[in-house]
VEXMIDREN-229958 format. One line per field, with one value per residue: x, z, y of N, C-alpha, C in turn; residue number from 0. Coordinates in steps of 0.001 Angstrom, whole numbers. Example, Ala and Ser with C-alpha at 12.3 -4.5 7.8 and 13.67 -1.06 7.14 Angstrom:
n_px = c(13190,12850)
n_pz = c(7800,7080)
n_py = c(-5690,-2250)
ca_px = c(12300,13670)
ca_pz = c(7800,7140)
ca_py = c(-4500,-1060)
c_px = c(13200,12900)
c_pz = c(7800,7870)
c_py = c(-3300,30)
nr = c(0,1)
//
This chain:
n_px = c(836,575,2198,543,791,1932,-324,-890,-661,-3360,-5287,-3791,-2667,-516,2449,4069,7100,9296,8409,8119,10752,11807,10309,8959,6159,3232,376,-2285,-4688,-7595,-8598,-10906,-10762,-11173,-11698,-11234,-12610,-10584,-8468,-9183,-9221,-6533,-5469,-6505,-4922,-2575,-881,388,2070,3406,5627,6783,4668,2386,195,-1887,-3682,-6465,-8743,-10461,-10420,-8807,-6015,-4363,-1152,1290,1079,1382,-367,-196,-1463,-3493,-3043,-5204,-7417,-7962,-8716,-10258,-9881,-7749,-5228,-3943,-1365,-353,-2149,-3729,-5488,-8572,-8987,-11194,-12537,-13813,-14864,-13929,-11660,-10064,-9677,-8300,-5916,-4954,-4476,-2469,-424,317,1854,5291,7531,5842,4228,2007,1604,1076,716,-102,-2088,-5120,-7598,-10901,-13623,-15267,-14051,-11469,-9036,-6991,-4204,-3423,-948,115,3144,6549,9646,12615,15839,19253,20730,18663,17672,19853,19903,17455,17954,20095,18849,16989,18711,19896,17673,17139,19465,19112,16849,17935,19831,18160,16716,18694,19233)
n_pz = c(0,-817,681,2160,1559,4162,5920,7102,10630,12969,12994,11581,8494,7060,7967,8273,8926,8452,8629,11375,12084,10668,11446,14096,15768,16224,16400,16008,13692,12803,9660,7046,3995,564,-1638,-4483,-5767,-6479,-5008,-2360,-2265,-2712,-390,1516,1019,1939,472,445,631,2463,2396,1136,1414,1733,2781,988,595,-1171,-2502,-242,344,1418,299,-189,-1124,-2944,-1795,-2264,-3709,-4531,-7359,-7600,-9701,-10349,-9463,-10803,-13671,-15641,-15309,-15655,-13568,-11440,-9388,-7756,-7547,-6551,-3490,-1955,1229,3893,5968,8579,7868,9687,10743,8456,7830,10121,9987,7536,8115,10017,8500,6915,8562,9397,8868,9404,8380,6832,7300,6422,8743,9056,7860,8611,9581,10556,11864,8993,7420,5850,7462,7789,9495,10122,10571,12091,11641,12482,10933,11753,12894,12105,14465,16251,15327,15879,18698,19313,18374,20045,22577,22189,21867,24418,26010,25110,26036,28798,29146,28492,30535,32805,32253,32403,35076)
n_py = c(-1163,2223,5026,7771,11281,13317,15311,18689,19089,19183,22176,23958,25155,26374,28276,31461,31589,33112,35737,36172,36188,38367,40610,42717,41782,43508,43644,41310,40064,38262,37104,36370,34417,34749,32255,30033,26923,24974,25955,25552,22761,22310,23457,21709,19564,20512,22232,24971,28137,30815,32419,34811,36567,39335,42038,44227,47332,48404,50560,50423,47720,44694,42855,39777,39255,37462,34939,31459,28933,25715,24176,21219,18419,16800,18183,20570,20530,21753,24445,27222,27531,30006,30156,32215,34317,37450,37396,38033,39439,38974,41191,43326,46684,48572,47305,47119,49842,50647,49106,50065,52772,52461,51269,53352,54845,55452,52784,50619,47609,45246,41885,38419,35865,33209,30419,28792,26329,27052,25803,25021,26856,28801,30623,33530,34649,37832,40312,43344,44832,45769,46371,44550,45490,44566,44070,43570,41147,39513,39674,38444,35847,35135,35170,33103,30904,30858,30287,27696,26388,26675,25054,22556,22264,22199,19899,17978,17723)
ca_px = c(0,1377,2073,-83,1577,1475,-1043,-556,-1299,-4337,-6000,-2838,-2359,880,2861,5114,8111,10220,7842,8424,12183,12100,9483,8373,4716,2564,-1039,-2751,-6115,-8062,-9324,-11350,-10075,-12054,-10964,-11963,-12699,-9317,-7583,-9583,-8725,-5090,-5207,-6797,-3764,-1425,21,361,3255,3220,6964,6968,3345,2094,-1163,-2013,-5024,-6832,-10163,-11200,-10369,-7498,-5641,-3191,-279,2485,817,1466,-1146,143,-2667,-3454,-3227,-6512,-8523,-8257,-8498,-10996,-9591,-6344,-4952,-2861,-1033,26,-3091,-4123,-6692,-9240,-9134,-12509,-12463,-14725,-14351,-13166,-10353,-9297,-9263,-7303,-4662,-4495,-3916,-1222,612,766,2880,6630,8093,4865,3729,1004,2045,299,1491,-457,-3403,-5622,-9019,-11778,-14790,-14968,-13595,-10036,-8750,-5628,-3786,-2751,-308,724,4519,7630,10858,13698,17192,20132,21084,17482,17622,20902,19453,16400,18575,20881,17905,16424,19743,20039,16506,17354,20497,18499,15986,18809,20416,17114,16350,19811,19234)
ca_pz = c(0,-927,1794,1852,1930,5471,5903,8267,11862,13585,12154,10876,7108,6891,8736,7702,9970,8089,9101,12803,12174,10039,11949,15429,15595,17171,16576,15127,13361,12027,8462,6163,2714,-548,-2435,-5470,-5399,-6562,-3950,-1123,-2365,-2549,1024,2255,805,2583,-538,483,1162,2749,2681,701,1296,2465,2572,491,712,-2407,-2589,925,446,1742,-628,147,-2291,-2809,-1260,-3353,-3521,-5635,-7826,-7747,-11101,-10525,-9005,-11632,-15070,-16544,-14966,-15712,-12194,-11173,-7997,-6968,-7782,-5334,-2862,-1141,2650,4367,7284,8776,7360,10779,10816,7268,7950,11194,9456,6482,8766,10681,7501,6385,9483,8978,9413,9622,7243,7191,6765,6768,9600,8912,7395,9428,9446,11682,11411,7619,6728,5893,8068,7648,10606,9581,11660,11891,12032,12228,10527,12731,12474,12181,15859,16891,14928,16637,20089,19361,18225,21243,23649,21883,22179,25873,26531,24818,26950,30125,29129,28534,31874,33725,31950,32788,36532)
ca_py = c(0,3437,5959,9052,12445,13793,16579,19501,18621,20067,23124,24806,24794,26774,29440,32292,31667,34189,36999,36309,36482,39651,41702,42755,41674,44391,43322,40241,40099,37116,37519,35303,34395,34397,31262,29245,25508,24254,26438,24879,21382,22386,23701,20465,18693,21139,22778,26428,28798,32238,32930,36197,37182,40556,42522,45596,47889,49076,50934,49952,46262,44133,41789,38984,39194,36638,33596,30482,27709,24817,23475,19768,17998,16169,19013,21741,20163,22630,25830,27601,27937,30944,29864,33392,35413,38172,36848,39035,39160,39374,41814,44452,47953,49198,46659,47502,51241,50710,48588,50964,53963,52073,51009,54633,55327,55026,51555,49555,46860,44257,40599,37227,34977,31812,29997,27687,26008,27350,25048,24606,28055,29085,31914,34016,35495,39009,41041,44642,44545,46712,45670,44446,45814,43402,43781,42988,39732,38833,39569,37433,34530,34878,34827,31790,29909,30804,29571,26269,25886,26560,23875,21364,22158,21795,18518,17113,17543)
c_px = c(894,1139,1403,859,1026,837,-647,-1328,-2272,-5037,-5070,-2577,-903,1157,3964,6161,9093,9718,8167,9900,12488,11390,9184,6860,4030,1121,-1447,-4256,-6433,-8885,-9756,-10627,-11057,-11272,-11862,-11892,-11383,-8353,-7904,-9088,-7219,-4705,-5481,-5646,-2486,-431,-75,1653,2969,4547,7132,5647,3207,689,-1093,-3468,-5312,-8338,-10992,-11248,-8942,-7237,-4367,-2379,894,2284,769,697,-873,-1098,-2445,-3697,-4641,-7670,-8894,-7969,-9166,-10723,-8102,-6007,-3766,-2485,-723,-923,-3387,-5445,-7266,-9338,-10460,-12407,-13523,-14062,-13529,-11756,-9473,-8802,-8200,-5939,-4080,-3848,-2572,-103,1099,1826,4228,7049,7122,4476,2724,1387,1086,1187,1161,-1844,-3836,-7110,-9742,-13161,-14494,-14498,-12076,-9857,-7276,-5318,-2914,-2169,202,2131,5460,8872,11912,15003,18045,20474,19893,17374,18657,20487,18383,16993,19386,19976,17297,17430,19926,18868,16638,18371,19922,17616,16812,19395,19377,16699,17442,19812,18307)
c_pz = c(0,271,1324,2268,3251,5336,7120,9493,12390,12583,11310,9478,6826,7718,7996,8790,9707,8602,10575,13020,11695,10701,13441,15211,16661,17442,15568,14924,12522,10847,7686,4831,1641,-1507,-3477,-5058,-5425,-5470,-2621,-1131,-2170,-1088,1868,2129,1395,1629,-599,1088,1337,2905,2319,641,2183,2101,2041,619,-541,-2423,-1448,1079,757,829,-148,-1128,-1980,-2197,-2435,-2964,-4731,-6087,-7912,-9211,-11340,-10224,-9968,-13105,-16035,-16298,-15118,-14366,-12140,-9708,-7142,-7168,-6481,-4795,-1897,305,3124,5805,7369,8279,8421,10850,9638,7402,9040,10701,8389,7087,9425,9669,6838,7298,9081,9668,9638,8311,7743,6511,7195,7578,9400,8342,8257,9165,10710,11255,9982,6767,6846,6442,7894,8838,10039,10742,11190,12452,11700,11886,11617,12088,12659,13629,16626,16567,15703,18092,20247,19286,19464,22411,23432,22216,23685,26508,26288,25771,28359,30209,29214,29922,32894,33493,32398,34285,36977)
c_py = c(1243,4351,7236,10171,12980,15170,17388,19038,19656,20959,23981,24270,25119,28021,30179,32523,32807,35538,37215,36624,37909,40840,41558,42746,42527,43978,42252,40355,38864,37629,36278,35425,33961,33503,30627,27777,24773,24696,25762,23433,21325,22612,22467,19477,19295,21758,24299,26952,30278,32970,34403,36958,38416,41007,43951,46028,48697,49302,50355,48444,45826,42936,41106,38777,38266,35271,32615,29227,26826,24061,21965,19416,17467,17107,20133,21445,21128,24115,26075,28235,28893,30802,31097,34572,36153,37616,37872,38556,39737,39862,42901,45729,48683,48627,47073,48935,51413,50236,49513,52208,53639,51824,52285,55264,54736,53728,50416,48895,45834,42936,39485,36290,33507,31617,28822,27501,26428,26881,24593,25786,28185,30491,32244,34910,36611,39791,42392,44530,45696,45910,45674,44910,44561,43052,43210,41503,38931,38643,38497,36031,34160,34479,33448,30690,29752,30064,28072,25661,25726,25322,22595,21163,21693,20339,17547,16848,16491)
nr = c(0,1,2,3,4,5,6,7,8,9,10,11,12,13,14,15,16,17,18,19,20,21,22,23,24,25,26,27,28,29,30,31,32,33,34,35,36,37,38,39,40,41,42,43,44,45,46,47,48,49,50,51,52,53,54,55,56,57,58,59,60,61,62,63,64,65,66,67,68,69,70,71,72,73,74,75,76,77,78,79,80,81,82,83,84,85,86,87,88,89,90,91,92,93,94,95,96,97,98,99,100,101,102,103,104,105,106,107,108,109,110,111,112,113,114,115,116,117,118,119,120,121,122,123,124,125,126,127,128,129,130,131,132,133,134,135,136,137,138,139,140,141,142,143,144,145,146,147,148,149,150,151,152,153,154,155,156)
//
């Protein structure tokens, strides 16, 4: 019997780990995602990447740019699939205007942190973030290494 490809565990579809390394996360907001049928099937199979994704605001709407959903060969035979098309984020107008105003401030950007299932809907975790300087990245890595060493020392006792 052939092995099945391992699907993402739990409700998480994918995460943008690079965003947590590159940015200070200030505020997180849950947003819905407007998808087509083949994209949902692709997400159920765990074929999504958010590595270079970010959020832009245009005419009072929020759009997820740069997310890559790999199309399944069997799921989209009659549709020409664009894996990196802009996808509309579903949020309240208050949330969109708040994020838009914050991104106009110097140094702030809006990035996607992860995709996950909530009931039968796909949700995107969007964050308001500030870029880290090189020394901030080094400090974060140094603290993470020290925490790991402390855990090892406590486990050895």
